[in-house]
N, C-alpha and C positions, 0 to 999 in steps of 0.2 A: 812875328810873321809879316812880311812886306805886303802892302796893299797895291803897289804898282811897280812895274819893272820894264826894262827894255832889253830885248835879246837880239844879238847880231850874229849872223853866221854867213859863210860864203856859199860856194857851189862846188859840185863834184864833177871831175872828168873821169869817165870810165873807159879804160883802154880796151876792154873786151874780156869775156869769160875764158876760163881754162878748160871747161868741160860742159857738155850738155847731153843729158839722157844716156850716160855711159851704161854698159852692160853690168859693170860692177864698180864699186868705189864711190867716192864723193862726186857731187855734180855741182855745176856752176863754178864758184870760185872766181878769181880774176885779179886784176890790178887797176888801181885808180888813184887819184890824188885830189886833195882839196885845194881850191883856189880862192883868191880874195874877191874876185869880181866875175860876174854879177853876184849880188848877195841879197840877204833878207834882213830887214829890220822890223822887228815885231814889238809894238807897244801894248802892254797888257796891264789892266787894272781891274779891281773889284768894281762892281756896278749893281744897280738895282735890278737890271734886266740884261739879258745877253744882247750885245751889239757887236757886229762884225763889219769892219769898215776897210775899204781899200780894194785893190784889183783882185785880191784872192779871197774876198769875203765869203763867197759861197763854199769854197774849199775849206776854209777855216771852220765854217759852221759844221761841216761833215766831220772834221777831225774832233771837234769839241764833243759832238754827239757820241763818237766812238769811245773817246776817253771816259766819258761819264758812264756809258754802258759797261765798259771793261772794269772800272773800279767801283761800281755802285754798291757792292757788298762790303767794301773796305772803308771808303770815306766818300764824303759829298763834295762834289766840285761846285763852287759857288757861281753865281751869275757874274759874267765878266764882259768887259769892253776890250776887244782885241782889234788892233789897227796896224796895217802894214805901212811903214814909212817908205820902204822900198821892197820890191818883191822879185822873185826869180820868174822868168817866163816858163810856162808849162810845156812839157813834151818836146823839148828841144835837145835833150841829152845831158842836161846839167844837174839832174838829181833834185829837181824842185820839190817833188812830192815828199821825199824823205826829209829834206831840210825844213820845209814848212811844217810837216807833221810833228817832227821832234821839237821845233821851236814852240809850237802850240802846246804839246803835251808837257814839256818841261815848265812852261809858264803856268799852265793850269795846276801842275803838281806843286809848285812853289806857292802859288796863291791859295792852295788848299792846305798848306802846312805840311806838305809831303816832299820836301826838297831833297831827300836822300834816295828816292826811287832810282834803281839802276837804269842805265840807258837801254839795256835789252828789254826791260819791261815796258818802257815807254814806246819802244819800237813795236812790240807785240800789241800794245793797246791801240795803236794807230794803223795796224796792219802793214807795217813796213818790213823789208828784209825777205820778201818771198824768194828773191833770186840772189841779190847781192847785199853784203853787209858793209861794203866800203863807205857808203854815205853815213851809215850809222856810227861806225867807228870814227869817221872823219868829223862828224858833228861833235863828238865828245873830245877828240884829241888833235884834230888837224893832221897834216902830213900825208905821205904816200903810204898806202896799204896794199899788201898782198892778202887776199881772201883765200883761205884754203878749202873753201866749199863746204858742203853739208851732206850728211848721210841721208837724212829724211826730210820731207817737206816742212815738218814742224820746227826744225832747227833753224837757227840763224847761222850764217856763214862764219867760219872760224878765222879770226885775224891771226896771221902767223908771222908777219913782218911789218914794221913800221919804220920808215925812213924819212929824213927831211932832205929836200932838194937844196942844193947850194943857194944861198940867199940872193945872189945876183941873177940867177936864172929866172925867167918869167915866161908867160905864155901869151901869144896873140890869139885871141878868141874871136871867131867870125861866125855869124849865123845869118841866114836869110831871114827877112822880116815876114815872109808870107808862107813859109813852109814849116810843117811840124813832122817830127819823127813818129814812128809807129807807136801806138799806145792803145790802151783799152782792148776792146774786142779785136781790132785789127792786129794788135800785138799777139794776142792769144792765138789767132788764126795762123799768124806767121810762125810761131813756135810749133804749132801742131803740124805745120807743113814740113818742118825740118826734121830730118832723121837724126839719129845720134851723131854727135861730133866724132869723127874718126879718131881712134887712139893715136894715129900718126900726127894728127893736128894738135891734139893735146900735148903730146910729147914735144913737138916742135915749140909750142908756146911755152912750155915749162923750161925748155932749154934756153930760149931767148931771154926769158925772165930771170932765171937763176944764174946763167952763165954770162949774159950780156948786159941786160938793163940794170939790175940791181948793183952789180959790181962797178959799173960805170958811174952810177950815182954816188956811191960811196967814195970813189976815187976822184969825183968831180971832173970826169972826162966827158966834156960836153959833146964832142963829136961822136964818140962811141955810144953815149946815151941817146943821141938823136937817131942814129942808125937803128939801134935796138928798138926804140919806141915806134919807129915806122914799121919795122919788120913785124913787131908784135901785132900792131893794129891791122896791117895788111893780111897777116895770116888769119886772125880772127874774122876780118872782113870778108875773106874769101869763103868762109863757111856760111856767112849770112847773106852773101851776094844773091843767091837765088830768090830771096824774099824781099830784098831792098834795092835790087837793080844794079848791084855792083858793090865794090869795096866801100864806096861813098854812096849814101842815099840820095844826095843832091848832085846833079850833073854840074852845077855851078861851083860847088865846093870841090868836086873832082878836078875841075879846071883850075881852080885856085891852088889846090895841092900841087898840080903839075907846074904851075908858075913858080911857086915857092921853091920846089925842089930844083927847078932849072936855075934858080938864083942861089943854090947851095944852102937852102933852109931845109934840112933833111927830115927833121923830127916832126912831121905832120901826121894827123890822124883824125878820125871821127870819134866823138864821145858817145858811147852807147848807141842808140838807134839814130843819132844825129837829129837834125842836120848840122849841128854845131861842129865846126872844124877847129882844131887847136894846132898851134905851131910853137914848138919849144924855141925859145930865144935865149942867147947867152947873156944878154943884158937888156935893160929897159930902152937904151938909146936905139938899138936896132929894132925893137918892137915898135917904138914911136915912129921910126923911119917907115916901116911897113904900114902902120896905121894911116899915116899921111899919104903914102903912095897908093894904097887901095882906094882912097877917095877919088883918085884920078884914073883908076883902071876900070875898064868895062866890067871885069869879072868881080869888082868890088861894089858895083851898083846894087842897090836894094839890100844891103847887108848892114848889120850892126857890128862894129869892130871895137873890141875892148882889149885892154892890157891887164892881165891878172898876175899877181904875185903868188908864189906857193903859200898856202895858208898853213902855218906851222903850229897853230894852236886851235883849241876847240872853240865852241860858241862862247861869246862874251856876254855876260850879264851885268847890267847896270841897274841898281835899285834907286828909286826916286823918292 
């Protein structure tokens, strides 16, 4: 049984759900993809007492408590030193909660001699997957996932498709430094204010996904994939517009999306509640051009701009 390890994972872009509070059938579901940047690097080792170090120390402590409580009748989680070498920003639409929770849970399981626990159980132990299972499946396997939704609140979403994006494609990732997306109580209030997603909206999202986005990825048709990606996000965004102020939660990101589309960068969208904006790029050279250009554009001021590759594998473990 190892006494120390390092776990590395990326982040998750969520393009939007397929359903919400339907009168019948599955709810939530959706589509999203794992990306390489930004990411998490968690160092874990056995210790005489619990120590949590780094930007996410408080959050890590809460996840450790939940894991111990969940498994207390099956095994004992020892005292640990957990430290983030790099961490994901919270509440910006990149799935930081799920990636950090699973990184902590898997590290604790391994250090407890329970390395074979299924990812679904680690997710339940940390309270993840209430709405989407894309980040859970992405943590384990990487890639782009379609989540088929769930029938009851206690279930996790059902992964029905996994694809890998063409290796040369990448994403420009832009987020304001001073704005967070809806989360916590504000997110619950927003969901309560929304009525059921119209069946026509779900039908349109399913059509875009099955007939446009997925086939264009399989055939490596960048132009068609870009158009479908924007259409999917805009359709989902229209449903959430009443509680987030428009298709994009940030006016600055909306302006940036308009600039990119004016310059023929079609595949732009908001990840989850935002404010993070993503733009699908055909290759890294064009992404680097835009990263440099945004440094000189007014709309790019006060933002963090990164280039992310599609993450085609799950979390990486290194034993020390």
